[in-house]
C-alpha positions in Angstrom: 0.0 0.0 0.0 2.9 2.4 0.6 3.7 2.4 -3.1 0.2 3.8 -4.2 -0.5 7.5 -4.0 -3.9 8.9 -3.4 -4.4 9.6 -7.1 -3.3 6.1 -8.0 -5.6 4.6 -5.4 -8.6 6.5 -6.8 -7.9 5.3 -10.4 -7.4 1.7 -9.2 -10.7 1.9 -7.4 -12.5 3.2 -10.4 -11.1 0.4 -12.5 -12.2 -2.1 -9.9 -15.7 -0.7 -10.0 -15.8 -0.9 -13.8 -14.6 -4.5 -13.6 -17.3 -5.4 -11.0 -20.0 -3.7 -13.2 -18.9 -5.8 -16.2 -19.2 -9.0 -14.1 -22.6 -7.9 -12.9 -23.7 -7.2 -16.4 -22.6 -10.6 -17.6 -24.5 -12.2 -14.8 -27.6 -10.3 -15.8 -27.5 -11.5 -19.3 -26.3 -8.2 -20.8 -23.0 -7.6 -22.5 -21.4 -4.4 -21.3 -19.7 -2.2 -23.8 -16.1 -2.2 -22.7 -13.8 0.3 -24.3 -10.5 -1.4 -24.6 -8.7 1.9 -25.1 -10.1 3.4 -21.9 -9.2 0.2 -20.0 -5.6 0.3 -21.2 -5.3 4.0 -20.5 -6.6 3.5 -17.0 -4.2 0.7 -16.4 -1.3 2.8 -17.8 -2.4 5.7 -15.7 -2.3 3.6 -12.7 1.3 2.6 -13.4 2.5 6.1 -14.2 1.0 7.7 -11.2 2.6 5.3 -8.8 4.6 7.6 -6.5 8.1 7.3 -5.1 8.2 5.1 -2.0 7.4 7.0 1.2 10.9 6.5 2.6 12.5 7.9 -0.5 10.1 10.8 -0.5 11.2 11.7 3.0 14.9 11.5 1.9 14.3 13.8 -1.0 12.4 16.3 1.1 15.2 16.2 3.7 17.9 16.7 1.1 16.1 19.6 -0.4 15.6 21.3 3.0 19.3 20.6 3.8 20.4 22.3 0.6 18.3 25.3 1.3 19.6 25.5 4.8 23.2 25.2 3.5 22.6 27.9 0.9 21.1 30.2 3.5 24.0 29.5 5.9 26.5 30.2 3.2 24.9 33.4 2.3 24.7 34.4 6.0 28.5 33.6 6.4 29.4 35.6 3.3 27.3 38.6 4.6 28.9 38.3 8.0 32.4 38.1 6.5 31.8 41.1 4.3 30.4 43.1 7.3 33.4 42.1 9.4 35.9 43.1 6.7 34.1 46.5 6.3 34.2 47.0 10.1 37.9 46.1 10.1 38.6 48.5 7.3 36.8 51.4 9.0 38.5 50.7 12.3 41.9 50.5 10.6 41.2 53.9 8.9 40.3 55.4 12.3 43.4 53.9 14.0 45.6 55.3 11.2 44.0 58.7 11.5 44.5 58.7 15.3 48.1 57.7 15.0 48.7 60.4 12.5 47.1 63.0 14.7 49.1 61.8 17.7 52.3 62.1 15.7 51.4 65.6 14.5 50.5 66.6 18.1 53.8 65.2 19.4 55.8 67.0 16.7 54.0 70.3 17.5 54.8 69.9 21.2 58.4 69.4 20.3 58.5 72.4 18.1 56.9 74.5 20.8 59.3 73.3 23.4 62.2 74.0 21.1 60.9 77.5 20.4 60.5 78.2 24.1 64.0 76.9 24.8 65.5 79.2 22.1 63.5 82.2 23.4 64.7 81.6 26.9 68.3 81.1 25.7 68.1 84.4 23.7 66.6 86.2 26.7 69.3 84.9 28.9 72.0 86.1 26.5 70.3 89.5 26.3 70.6 89.9 30.1 74.0 91.5 30.1 75.4 93.4 32.9 74.8 97.1 32.9 77.8 99.2 31.9 77.2 101.2 35.0 78.7 98.3 37.1 82.1 98.8 35.5 84.2 101.7 36.8 85.0 104.2 34.0 88.7 104.4 33.1 90.7 106.7 30.9 92.0 103.8 28.9 91.9 100.0 28.9 94.4 97.3 28.0 93.4 94.4 25.8 93.4 92.2 28.8 91.1 94.5 30.7 88.7 94.7 27.7 88.7 91.0 27.4 88.0 90.6 31.2 85.0 92.9 30.8 83.8 90.9 27.9 84.0 87.7 29.9 81.7 89.2 32.5 79.1 90.3 29.9 79.1 87.6 27.3 77.7 84.1 28.2 80.5 81.6 28.7 79.3 79.2 25.9 79.3 82.2 23.4 82.5 84.0 24.5 84.9 82.2 22.1 82.7 83.1 19.1 82.3 86.7 20.3 86.1 86.9 20.8 86.8 85.5 17.3 84.6 88.3 15.7 86.2 91.0 17.8 89.7 89.8 17.1 89.2 89.9 13.3 87.3 93.1 13.3 89.4 95.3 15.7 92.0 93.1 17.4 90.3 94.1 20.7 91.0 97.8 20.1 87.9 99.6 21.5 89.1 102.8 19.6 89.6 101.1 16.3 88.3 103.2 13.4 87.9 102.4 9.7 88.6 105.7 7.8 87.0 104.4 4.6 83.8 103.0 5.9 83.3 104.8 9.2 83.0 101.6 11.2 84.1 102.0 14.8 85.0 100.1 18.0 85.5 96.5 19.1 82.8 95.1 16.8 83.2 97.8 14.1 79.6 99.1 14.2 78.7 100.8 11.0 78.2 103.6 11.6 79.7 103.7 15.1 77.0 106.0 16.3 74.6 103.0 16.3 76.2 102.0 19.6 74.7 105.1 21.3 71.6 103.0 21.9 73.7 101.1 24.5 75.2 104.2 26.1 76.3 107.8 25.4 79.9 106.8 26.1 80.1 104.3 23.2 83.3 105.9 21.9 85.4 105.4 25.0 83.8 102.7 27.0 84.5 99.1 25.9 81.7 97.8 28.1 79.1 99.8 26.2 80.5 98.5 22.9 80.5 95.0 24.1 76.9 95.3 25.3 75.8 96.7 22.0 77.8 94.1 20.0 76.3 91.2 21.9 72.8 92.6 21.5 73.4 92.9 17.7 74.7 89.3 17.4 71.7 88.0 19.5 69.2 89.8 17.4 67.0 88.0 14.9 69.6 88.6 12.2 71.8 85.9 13.7 70.5 84.7 17.1 73.8 84.3 18.8 77.5 85.2 18.6 78.3 81.7 17.3 75.8 82.1 14.5 77.2 85.5 13.7 80.7 83.9 13.6 79.6 81.2 11.3 78.2 83.9 9.0 81.4 85.8 9.2 83.5 82.8 8.2 81.4 82.3 5.1 81.2 85.9 4.0 84.1 87.7 5.9 81.7 90.3 7.2 78.6 90.2 9.4 
């Protein structure tokens, strides 16, 4: 019975009824009109409509559901993988941006710190002793002038300052260049520029040293050593 579907069962039943009717007709003395073609068609239909065994039907249905489930799972995995990759890409971009910003912030802090250091250094170099602390003399020896300079010029810049003074005036605070008008230890041009450091600029080496140091520390060079480097390259400053 498991091999006959509902439709097959109905056809088989109809065939049986037809057969029974034929028997009854014969018994009654009448000859029923039997259509051989219909009978063969019914028999053939009964054979063709026999379904797949019930066990195999269950297997086919299970296999179909399994394939659908596998396809859905595969699609879900692909979607999840794509989503994970996109999330990873977005996060990587954010991390790269954060690292770049952190590096830029660090560099800016370093630049600011270096700027502040240089400003403090420049301010320290500008804090020279007032010429009023040196007793005024009628004349000064080279040794005395150099001793005054050592008290005014920062120790780490003294040698560079000394180099410039040595090539410009040989430590002669009254040195004068008749052709250009440059005057004094640092050969200020014109010499009257040094009046900004003191009215006694012509006779007081301390005033000349103070002005010369301020000039070398200005934005033009930044320090006596920077001024000396420039002088070596150009033979003037």
